[in-house]
C-alpha positions as CSV (number, residue, x, y, z in Angstrom):
1,M,138.1,213.8,73.9
2,N,139.6,211.8,76.8
3,R,137.0,213.4,79.1
4,F,134.2,212.1,76.8
5,W,135.3,208.5,77.1
6,L,135.7,208.9,80.8
7,V,132.1,210.1,81.2
8,T,130.8,207.3,79.0
9,A,132.6,204.6,81.0
10,M,131.3,206.0,84.3
11,T,127.8,206.1,82.9
12,L,127.9,202.4,81.8
13,L,129.3,201.4,85.2
14,V,126.5,203.1,87.0
15,L,123.8,201.5,84.7
16,N,125.3,197.9,85.2
17,S,125.3,198.5,89.0
18,A,121.7,199.6,89.0
19,L,120.6,196.5,86.9
20,L,122.4,194.1,89.4
21,V,120.6,195.8,92.3
22,L,117.2,195.5,90.7
23,R,117.7,191.8,89.8
24,A,118.7,191.0,93.3
25,L,115.6,192.7,94.7
26,Q,113.1,190.7,92.4
27,P,111.8,187.4,93.9
28,E,112.8,184.2,92.1
29,A,110.2,182.5,90.0
30,V,109.0,179.2,91.5
31,V,108.7,176.4,89.0
32,E,106.1,173.9,90.1
33,V,106.9,170.3,89.2
34,E,103.9,167.9,88.9
35,P,104.5,164.7,90.9
36,L,104.9,161.5,88.9
37,P,101.9,159.1,89.2
38,A,102.4,156.4,91.8
39,A,103.6,153.1,90.4
40,P,101.0,150.3,90.7
41,A,101.6,147.9,93.6
42,V,103.5,144.8,92.5
43,P,102.4,141.6,94.2
44,Q,105.1,139.9,96.1
45,V,106.4,136.7,94.5
46,Q,105.8,133.8,96.8
47,M,107.2,130.3,96.3
48,V,104.6,127.6,96.4
49,A,106.7,125.5,98.8
50,D,107.2,128.4,101.1
51,A,103.5,129.2,101.1
52,F,102.7,125.6,101.9
53,R,105.2,125.5,104.8
54,R,103.8,128.7,106.2
55,S,100.1,127.6,105.9
56,S,100.7,124.2,107.5
57,G,103.5,125.1,109.9
58,S,101.1,125.0,112.8
59,E,99.1,122.0,111.7
60,P,99.7,118.3,111.8
61,R,101.0,116.6,108.7
62,C,100.3,113.1,107.4
63,Y,102.5,110.6,105.6
64,S,102.3,107.1,104.2
65,I,105.1,104.5,104.2
66,G,105.0,101.5,101.9
67,P,104.6,99.2,100.1
68,L,105.8,96.9,102.8
69,A,106.3,93.3,101.8
70,T,104.9,91.5,104.9
71,P,102.6,92.1,107.8
72,V,105.6,91.7,110.0
73,Q,107.3,94.7,108.4
74,Q,104.0,96.6,108.8
75,S,103.8,95.8,112.5
76,R,107.5,96.8,113.1
77,A,106.9,100.1,111.3
78,E,103.8,100.7,113.5
79,D,105.9,100.0,116.6
80,R,108.6,102.5,115.6
81,L,106.1,105.2,114.7
82,R,103.8,104.8,117.8
83,P,105.9,107.0,120.2
84,F,106.0,109.9,117.7
85,A,102.7,109.8,115.8
86,N,99.4,110.9,117.2
87,R,97.4,108.9,114.7
88,I,98.2,105.7,112.8
89,R,96.3,103.8,110.2
90,L,97.2,100.4,108.8
91,R,95.9,99.4,105.3
92,T,96.4,96.7,102.7
93,T,96.3,97.0,98.9
94,H,96.7,94.4,96.1
95,A,99.0,94.6,93.1
96,D,99.2,92.3,90.0
97,R,102.8,91.2,89.4
98,D,104.6,89.2,86.8
99,R,106.3,86.1,88.3
100,G,108.0,85.1,85.1
101,W,107.6,83.0,81.9
102,W,106.0,79.6,82.5
103,V,106.6,76.6,80.2
104,F,104.1,73.7,80.5
105,V,102.3,70.9,78.7
106,A,98.5,70.8,79.2
107,A,96.7,67.5,79.8
108,A,93.0,66.6,79.5
109,S,92.8,65.1,83.0
110,R,94.7,64.3,86.1
111,A,95.4,60.8,84.9
112,A,96.6,62.1,81.6
113,A,98.9,64.6,83.3
114,I,100.5,61.8,85.3
115,E,101.0,59.7,82.2
116,L,102.4,62.7,80.3
117,A,105.0,63.2,83.1
118,Q,106.0,59.6,82.9
119,R,106.6,59.9,79.1
120,L,108.7,63.1,79.7
121,A,110.8,61.2,82.2
122,E,111.3,58.4,79.7
123,R,112.6,60.9,77.2
124,G,115.2,62.2,79.7
125,V,113.3,65.4,80.7
126,E,114.1,66.6,84.2
127,D,112.7,69.3,86.5
128,Y,109.0,68.8,85.9
129,F,106.0,68.3,88.1
130,V,102.3,67.8,87.8
131,V,100.3,70.9,88.8
132,A,96.7,71.8,89.5
133,D,96.4,75.4,88.2
134,E,93.3,77.4,88.4
135,L,93.3,78.1,84.7
136,L,94.8,74.7,83.8
137,P,93.4,72.1,86.2
138,D,95.8,69.4,84.9
139,A,99.2,70.2,83.4
140,V,102.8,69.3,83.6
141,S,105.0,72.3,84.6
142,L,108.4,72.4,83.0
143,G,109.8,75.5,84.7
144,L,109.3,79.2,85.6
145,Y,111.9,81.5,84.1
146,E,112.6,85.2,84.8
147,Q,114.2,85.6,81.3
148,A,112.1,85.0,78.2
149,D,115.1,83.7,76.3
150,N,115.6,80.9,78.8
151,A,111.9,80.0,78.6
152,R,112.0,79.9,74.8
153,A,115.0,77.6,74.9
154,R,113.2,75.2,77.3
155,L,110.1,75.4,75.0
156,A,112.1,74.5,72.0
157,Q,113.7,71.5,73.8
158,I,110.4,70.0,74.8
159,R,108.9,70.5,71.4
160,R,111.8,68.8,69.7
161,L,110.8,65.7,71.8
162,G,107.4,65.8,70.2
163,F,105.4,67.3,73.1
164,D,103.0,70.3,72.6
165,A,104.7,72.6,75.0
166,Q,103.4,76.1,75.6
167,M,104.7,79.3,77.2
168,T,102.9,82.0,79.0
169,V,103.5,84.8,81.5
170,R,102.6,83.9,85.1
171,R,101.0,86.6,87.1
172,E,100.0,86.7,90.7
173,D,98.0,89.0,93.0
174,I,100.2,90.1,95.9
175,P,99.2,92.1,99.0
176,Q,101.0,95.3,99.8
177,F,101.0,96.7,103.3
178,W,101.0,100.4,104.2
179,V,101.3,102.5,107.4
180,D,99.7,106.0,107.4
181,Y,100.5,108.3,110.3
182,Q,99.9,111.8,111.5
183,I,102.6,113.8,113.2
184,D,102.6,117.2,115.0
185,P,104.6,120.2,113.7
186,G,108.2,120.1,114.7
187,Q,108.0,116.4,115.7
188,R,110.5,114.1,114.0
189,S,109.7,110.5,112.9
190,P,111.9,107.4,112.6
191,S,110.8,107.0,108.9
192,S,114.5,106.7,107.7
193,F,115.0,103.6,109.9
194,I,111.8,102.0,108.5
195,L,112.8,102.7,104.9
196,R,116.3,101.3,105.4
197,S,114.8,98.0,106.8
198,A,112.2,97.7,104.0
199,P,113.9,98.0,100.6
200,G,111.6,99.3,97.9
201,S,109.4,101.2,100.3
202,V,109.0,105.0,100.1
203,Q,107.4,107.7,102.2
204,F,105.2,110.5,100.8
205,E,102.8,113.1,102.1
206,I,99.1,112.4,102.0
207,P,96.0,114.4,103.1
208,C,95.4,113.9,106.7
209,F,92.8,111.3,107.6
């Protein structure tokens, strides 16, 4: 009986050894893996400002400074820019500006305006003068006020004295002076000095002229 089990165990051992040898001699199966499709090209994000700097980095750039209040300021700005800029252009524009609230009494003629002024003086009114305005050829001016409330108070005072005073906004056409200039890449300009000496003026980039 013991011999039977011994033979059986030896037989199983031989069979397992044979199976291991056969498996080792067989070539391994090659599993082919299909490559993944290539991802579509993603366009590179480009900042607009960076693109502008790169495209114009080798080209001249142009700027405008203004509005300058007087031709003297314009001339001084030109003198400061002249050593740095390769092109300079001076120009003038016009702007309509409110001067304030005007209180006045209209008259039919120059003689009537003078007589009206005398009557105002007799009633104790001060700070008046006869004017020759484009829209009102003959009138007595009673003051120009920045604040509407002050103008209304003056209007009420004159009307209480029996005069037909009126109030309107005074406007004027004022010139504004500009300096346009072109500067080479990498060149600096004294624009900061110009802006400090001309309050209210600004500098901005313009198409080259």
